[in-house]
C-alpha positions in Angstrom: -21.1 -6.0 -36.8 -21.9 -2.4 -37.7 -25.6 -3.0 -37.6 -25.4 -4.7 -34.2 -23.9 -1.6 -32.7 -27.1 0.3 -33.4 -29.5 -2.4 -32.2 -29.3 -0.9 -28.7 -31.1 2.2 -30.0 -34.1 0.4 -31.4 -37.3 0.8 -29.4 -38.2 -2.4 -27.6 -41.5 -4.1 -28.5 -43.6 -6.7 -26.8 -46.2 -8.5 -29.0 -45.9 -5.6 -31.4 -46.5 -3.0 -28.7 -43.7 -0.3 -28.3 -42.4 -0.2 -24.8 -40.8 3.3 -25.0 -43.6 4.9 -23.0 -43.1 2.3 -20.2 -39.3 2.9 -20.2 -40.1 6.7 -19.8 -42.4 6.2 -16.9 -40.3 3.6 -15.1 -37.9 6.2 -13.5 -40.8 7.8 -11.8 -41.4 4.6 -9.8 -37.9 5.1 -8.2 -38.8 8.4 -6.6 -39.8 8.1 -3.0 -43.4 8.8 -2.2 -44.5 11.0 0.8 -45.2 9.2 4.0 -45.0 9.5 7.8 -41.2 9.5 7.6 -41.0 12.2 4.9 -38.8 14.4 7.0 -36.6 11.8 8.7 -36.0 9.7 5.6 -32.5 10.4 4.3 -33.4 9.6 0.7 -36.3 12.0 0.8 -34.2 14.7 2.4 -31.5 14.2 -0.3 -34.2 14.4 -3.0 -35.7 17.6 -1.5 -32.3 19.2 -1.3 -31.5 18.2 -4.9 -34.9 19.5 -6.2 -34.4 22.8 -4.3 -30.9 23.2 -5.8 -32.2 22.6 -9.3 -35.2 25.0 -8.9 -32.9 27.7 -7.5 -30.5 27.4 -10.4 -33.2 27.6 -13.0 -35.4 30.2 -11.4 -32.8 32.7 -10.3 -32.5 34.5 -13.7 -36.3 34.7 -14.1 -38.7 37.2 -12.7 -41.9 36.2 -10.8 -43.8 35.5 -14.0 -41.3 32.9 -14.9 -41.6 31.2 -11.6 -44.8 29.6 -12.8 -42.7 27.3 -14.9 -40.7 26.0 -11.9 -42.7 22.7 -11.6 -42.5 22.0 -15.4 -38.8 22.7 -15.7 -37.8 20.9 -12.5 -39.9 17.8 -13.3 -38.4 17.7 -16.8 -34.9 18.0 -15.4 -35.5 15.2 -13.0 -37.1 12.9 -15.7 -34.2 13.5 -18.2 -31.6 13.0 -15.5 -33.0 9.7 -14.3 -33.6 8.4 -17.9 -30.1 9.3 -18.9 -28.5 7.7 -15.9 -30.6 4.5 -16.0 -29.7 4.2 -19.6 -26.1 3.6 -18.7 -26.9 0.3 -17.0 -26.3 -2.9 -18.9 -29.2 -4.3 -21.0 -31.3 -1.2 -20.7 -32.9 1.1 -23.3 -32.4 4.8 -23.2 -35.4 6.7 -24.6 -33.5 10.0 -24.9 -31.4 8.5 -27.7 -34.5 8.7 -29.9 -34.6 12.0 -31.8 -38.4 11.8 -32.1 -38.8 11.7 -28.3 -36.4 14.6 -27.7 -38.1 16.7 -30.4 -41.5 15.8 -28.8 -40.2 17.3 -25.5 -38.4 20.3 -27.0 -40.8 21.6 -29.6 -44.0 22.1 -27.4 -42.0 23.7 -24.6 -40.1 26.0 -27.0 -43.4 26.9 -28.7 -45.0 27.6 -25.3 -42.1 30.1 -24.4 -42.5 31.8 -27.8 -46.3 32.1 -27.6 -45.9 33.4 -24.0 -43.7 36.2 -25.3 -45.9 37.0 -28.3 -48.9 37.3 -26.0 -47.4 39.3 -23.1 -44.9 41.5 -24.9 -45.2 41.2 -28.7 -43.0 44.2 -29.5 -40.1 43.0 -27.4 -40.4 39.4 -28.7 -40.4 40.6 -32.3 -37.6 43.1 -31.5 -35.2 40.2 -31.0 -35.4 39.6 -34.8 -33.9 42.9 -35.6 -31.1 44.3 -33.3 -31.1 48.1 -32.8 -28.8 50.1 -35.0 -28.9 47.6 -37.9 -28.0 49.2 -41.3 -31.0 49.5 -43.7 -29.5 47.3 -46.4 -28.9 44.4 -43.9 -32.4 44.5 -42.4 -34.1 41.9 -44.7 -31.1 39.5 -44.5 -30.8 39.9 -40.8 -34.5 39.3 -40.2 -34.3 36.1 -42.3 -31.2 34.9 -40.4 -32.7 35.6 -36.9 -36.0 34.0 -37.9 -34.1 30.9 -39.1 -32.0 30.7 -35.9 -35.2 31.1 -33.8 -37.0 28.3 -35.7 -34.2 25.8 -35.4 -33.9 26.1 -31.6 -36.1 23.0 -30.8 -34.2 21.0 -33.5 -30.9 22.0 -31.9 -32.2 21.0 -28.4 -33.3 17.6 -29.6 -30.2 16.9 -31.8 -27.8 18.0 -29.1 -29.3 15.6 -26.5 -29.6 12.7 -29.0 -26.1 13.1 -30.5 -24.3 13.3 -27.2 -26.0 10.3 -25.6 -25.8 8.2 -28.8 -22.1 8.9 -29.2 -21.4 7.9 -25.6 -23.3 4.7 -25.9 -21.5 3.7 -29.1 -18.1 4.5 -27.6 -18.8 2.3 -24.6 -20.0 -0.6 -26.7 -17.0 -0.3 -29.1 -14.5 -0.3 -26.3 -16.2 -3.0 -24.4 -16.3 -5.2 -27.5 -12.6 -4.6 -28.1 -11.9 -5.4 -24.4 -13.7 -8.8 -24.7 -12.0 -9.6 -28.1 -8.5 -8.8 -26.8 -8.9 -10.7 -23.5 -7.7 -14.0 -24.8 -5.2 -12.6 -27.4 -3.5 -9.7 -25.6 -4.4 -9.7 -21.9 -2.2 -6.6 -21.1 -3.9 -4.5 -23.8 -7.3 -5.8 -22.6 -6.5 -4.5 -19.1 -5.6 -1.1 -20.5 -8.8 -0.9 -22.5 -10.7 -1.9 -19.4 -9.2 1.1 -17.6 -10.2 3.3 -20.5 -13.7 1.9 -20.4 -14.0 2.7 -16.7 -12.9 6.3 -17.3 -15.3 6.6 -20.2 -18.1 5.3 -18.1 -17.4 8.0 -15.5 -17.3 10.6 -18.3 -20.6 9.4 -19.6 -22.3 9.7 -16.2 -21.1 13.3 -16.2 -22.3 13.8 -19.8 -25.8 12.3 -18.9 -26.1 14.8 -16.0 -24.8 17.8 -18.0 -27.0 17.2 -21.0 -30.1 17.0 -18.9 -29.2 20.2 -17.2 -28.3 22.0 -20.5 -31.6 20.9 -22.1 -33.6 22.5 -19.3 -31.3 25.5 -18.9 -31.7 26.5 -22.5 -35.4 26.2 -22.2 -35.3 28.6 -19.2 -33.1 31.0 -21.2 -35.7 31.0 -24.0 -38.3 31.7 -21.4 -36.3 34.5 -20.0 -36.2 36.2 -23.4 -40.0 36.2 -23.6 -41.2 37.3 -20.1 
């Protein structure tokens, strides 16, 4: 029983070929493509408004140099958001529950922000490792602590996204299993757990949206430190 709960997080295979890449690319097929009715189409108008809102929220704290990252960050936000939400549907696979995938997204982007700072303003980027006014005796320890906190940033990004989505999926499966098991034994309790399951599903929709936003927002904050 315990092992079956984690089967949903296993990457699907077909004839020995992993389908995780296909599951990552599938959400892009749901995006409307430009056409003659690009302006009058309500779905396209809603999409344009949503993308404009995301871009504005992410780019407002950044200067003009940081605006070059608008396409990357907005595209990443849209991809994560659609993957997280589609993963809540029954009999679907959520790629963002895989730590390897999340680290593959977090590490290159974090490294790019770090290298951008070291190339454009090396003194200011290295200055974050040692706050001004630090006592002399604390300098070696503080540099070590700040360096460690800097290096674990991509790990924290990946683990945060993976843990939140995995915990939510497990809770939904546990409560839905309990609801099915109690249906024939205690119908009143089963109705109560169904209501809890509905509330939990609404909560997980919010968590899926928030975690996608937090992932990209933290990347934009790391970028802000280095430009």
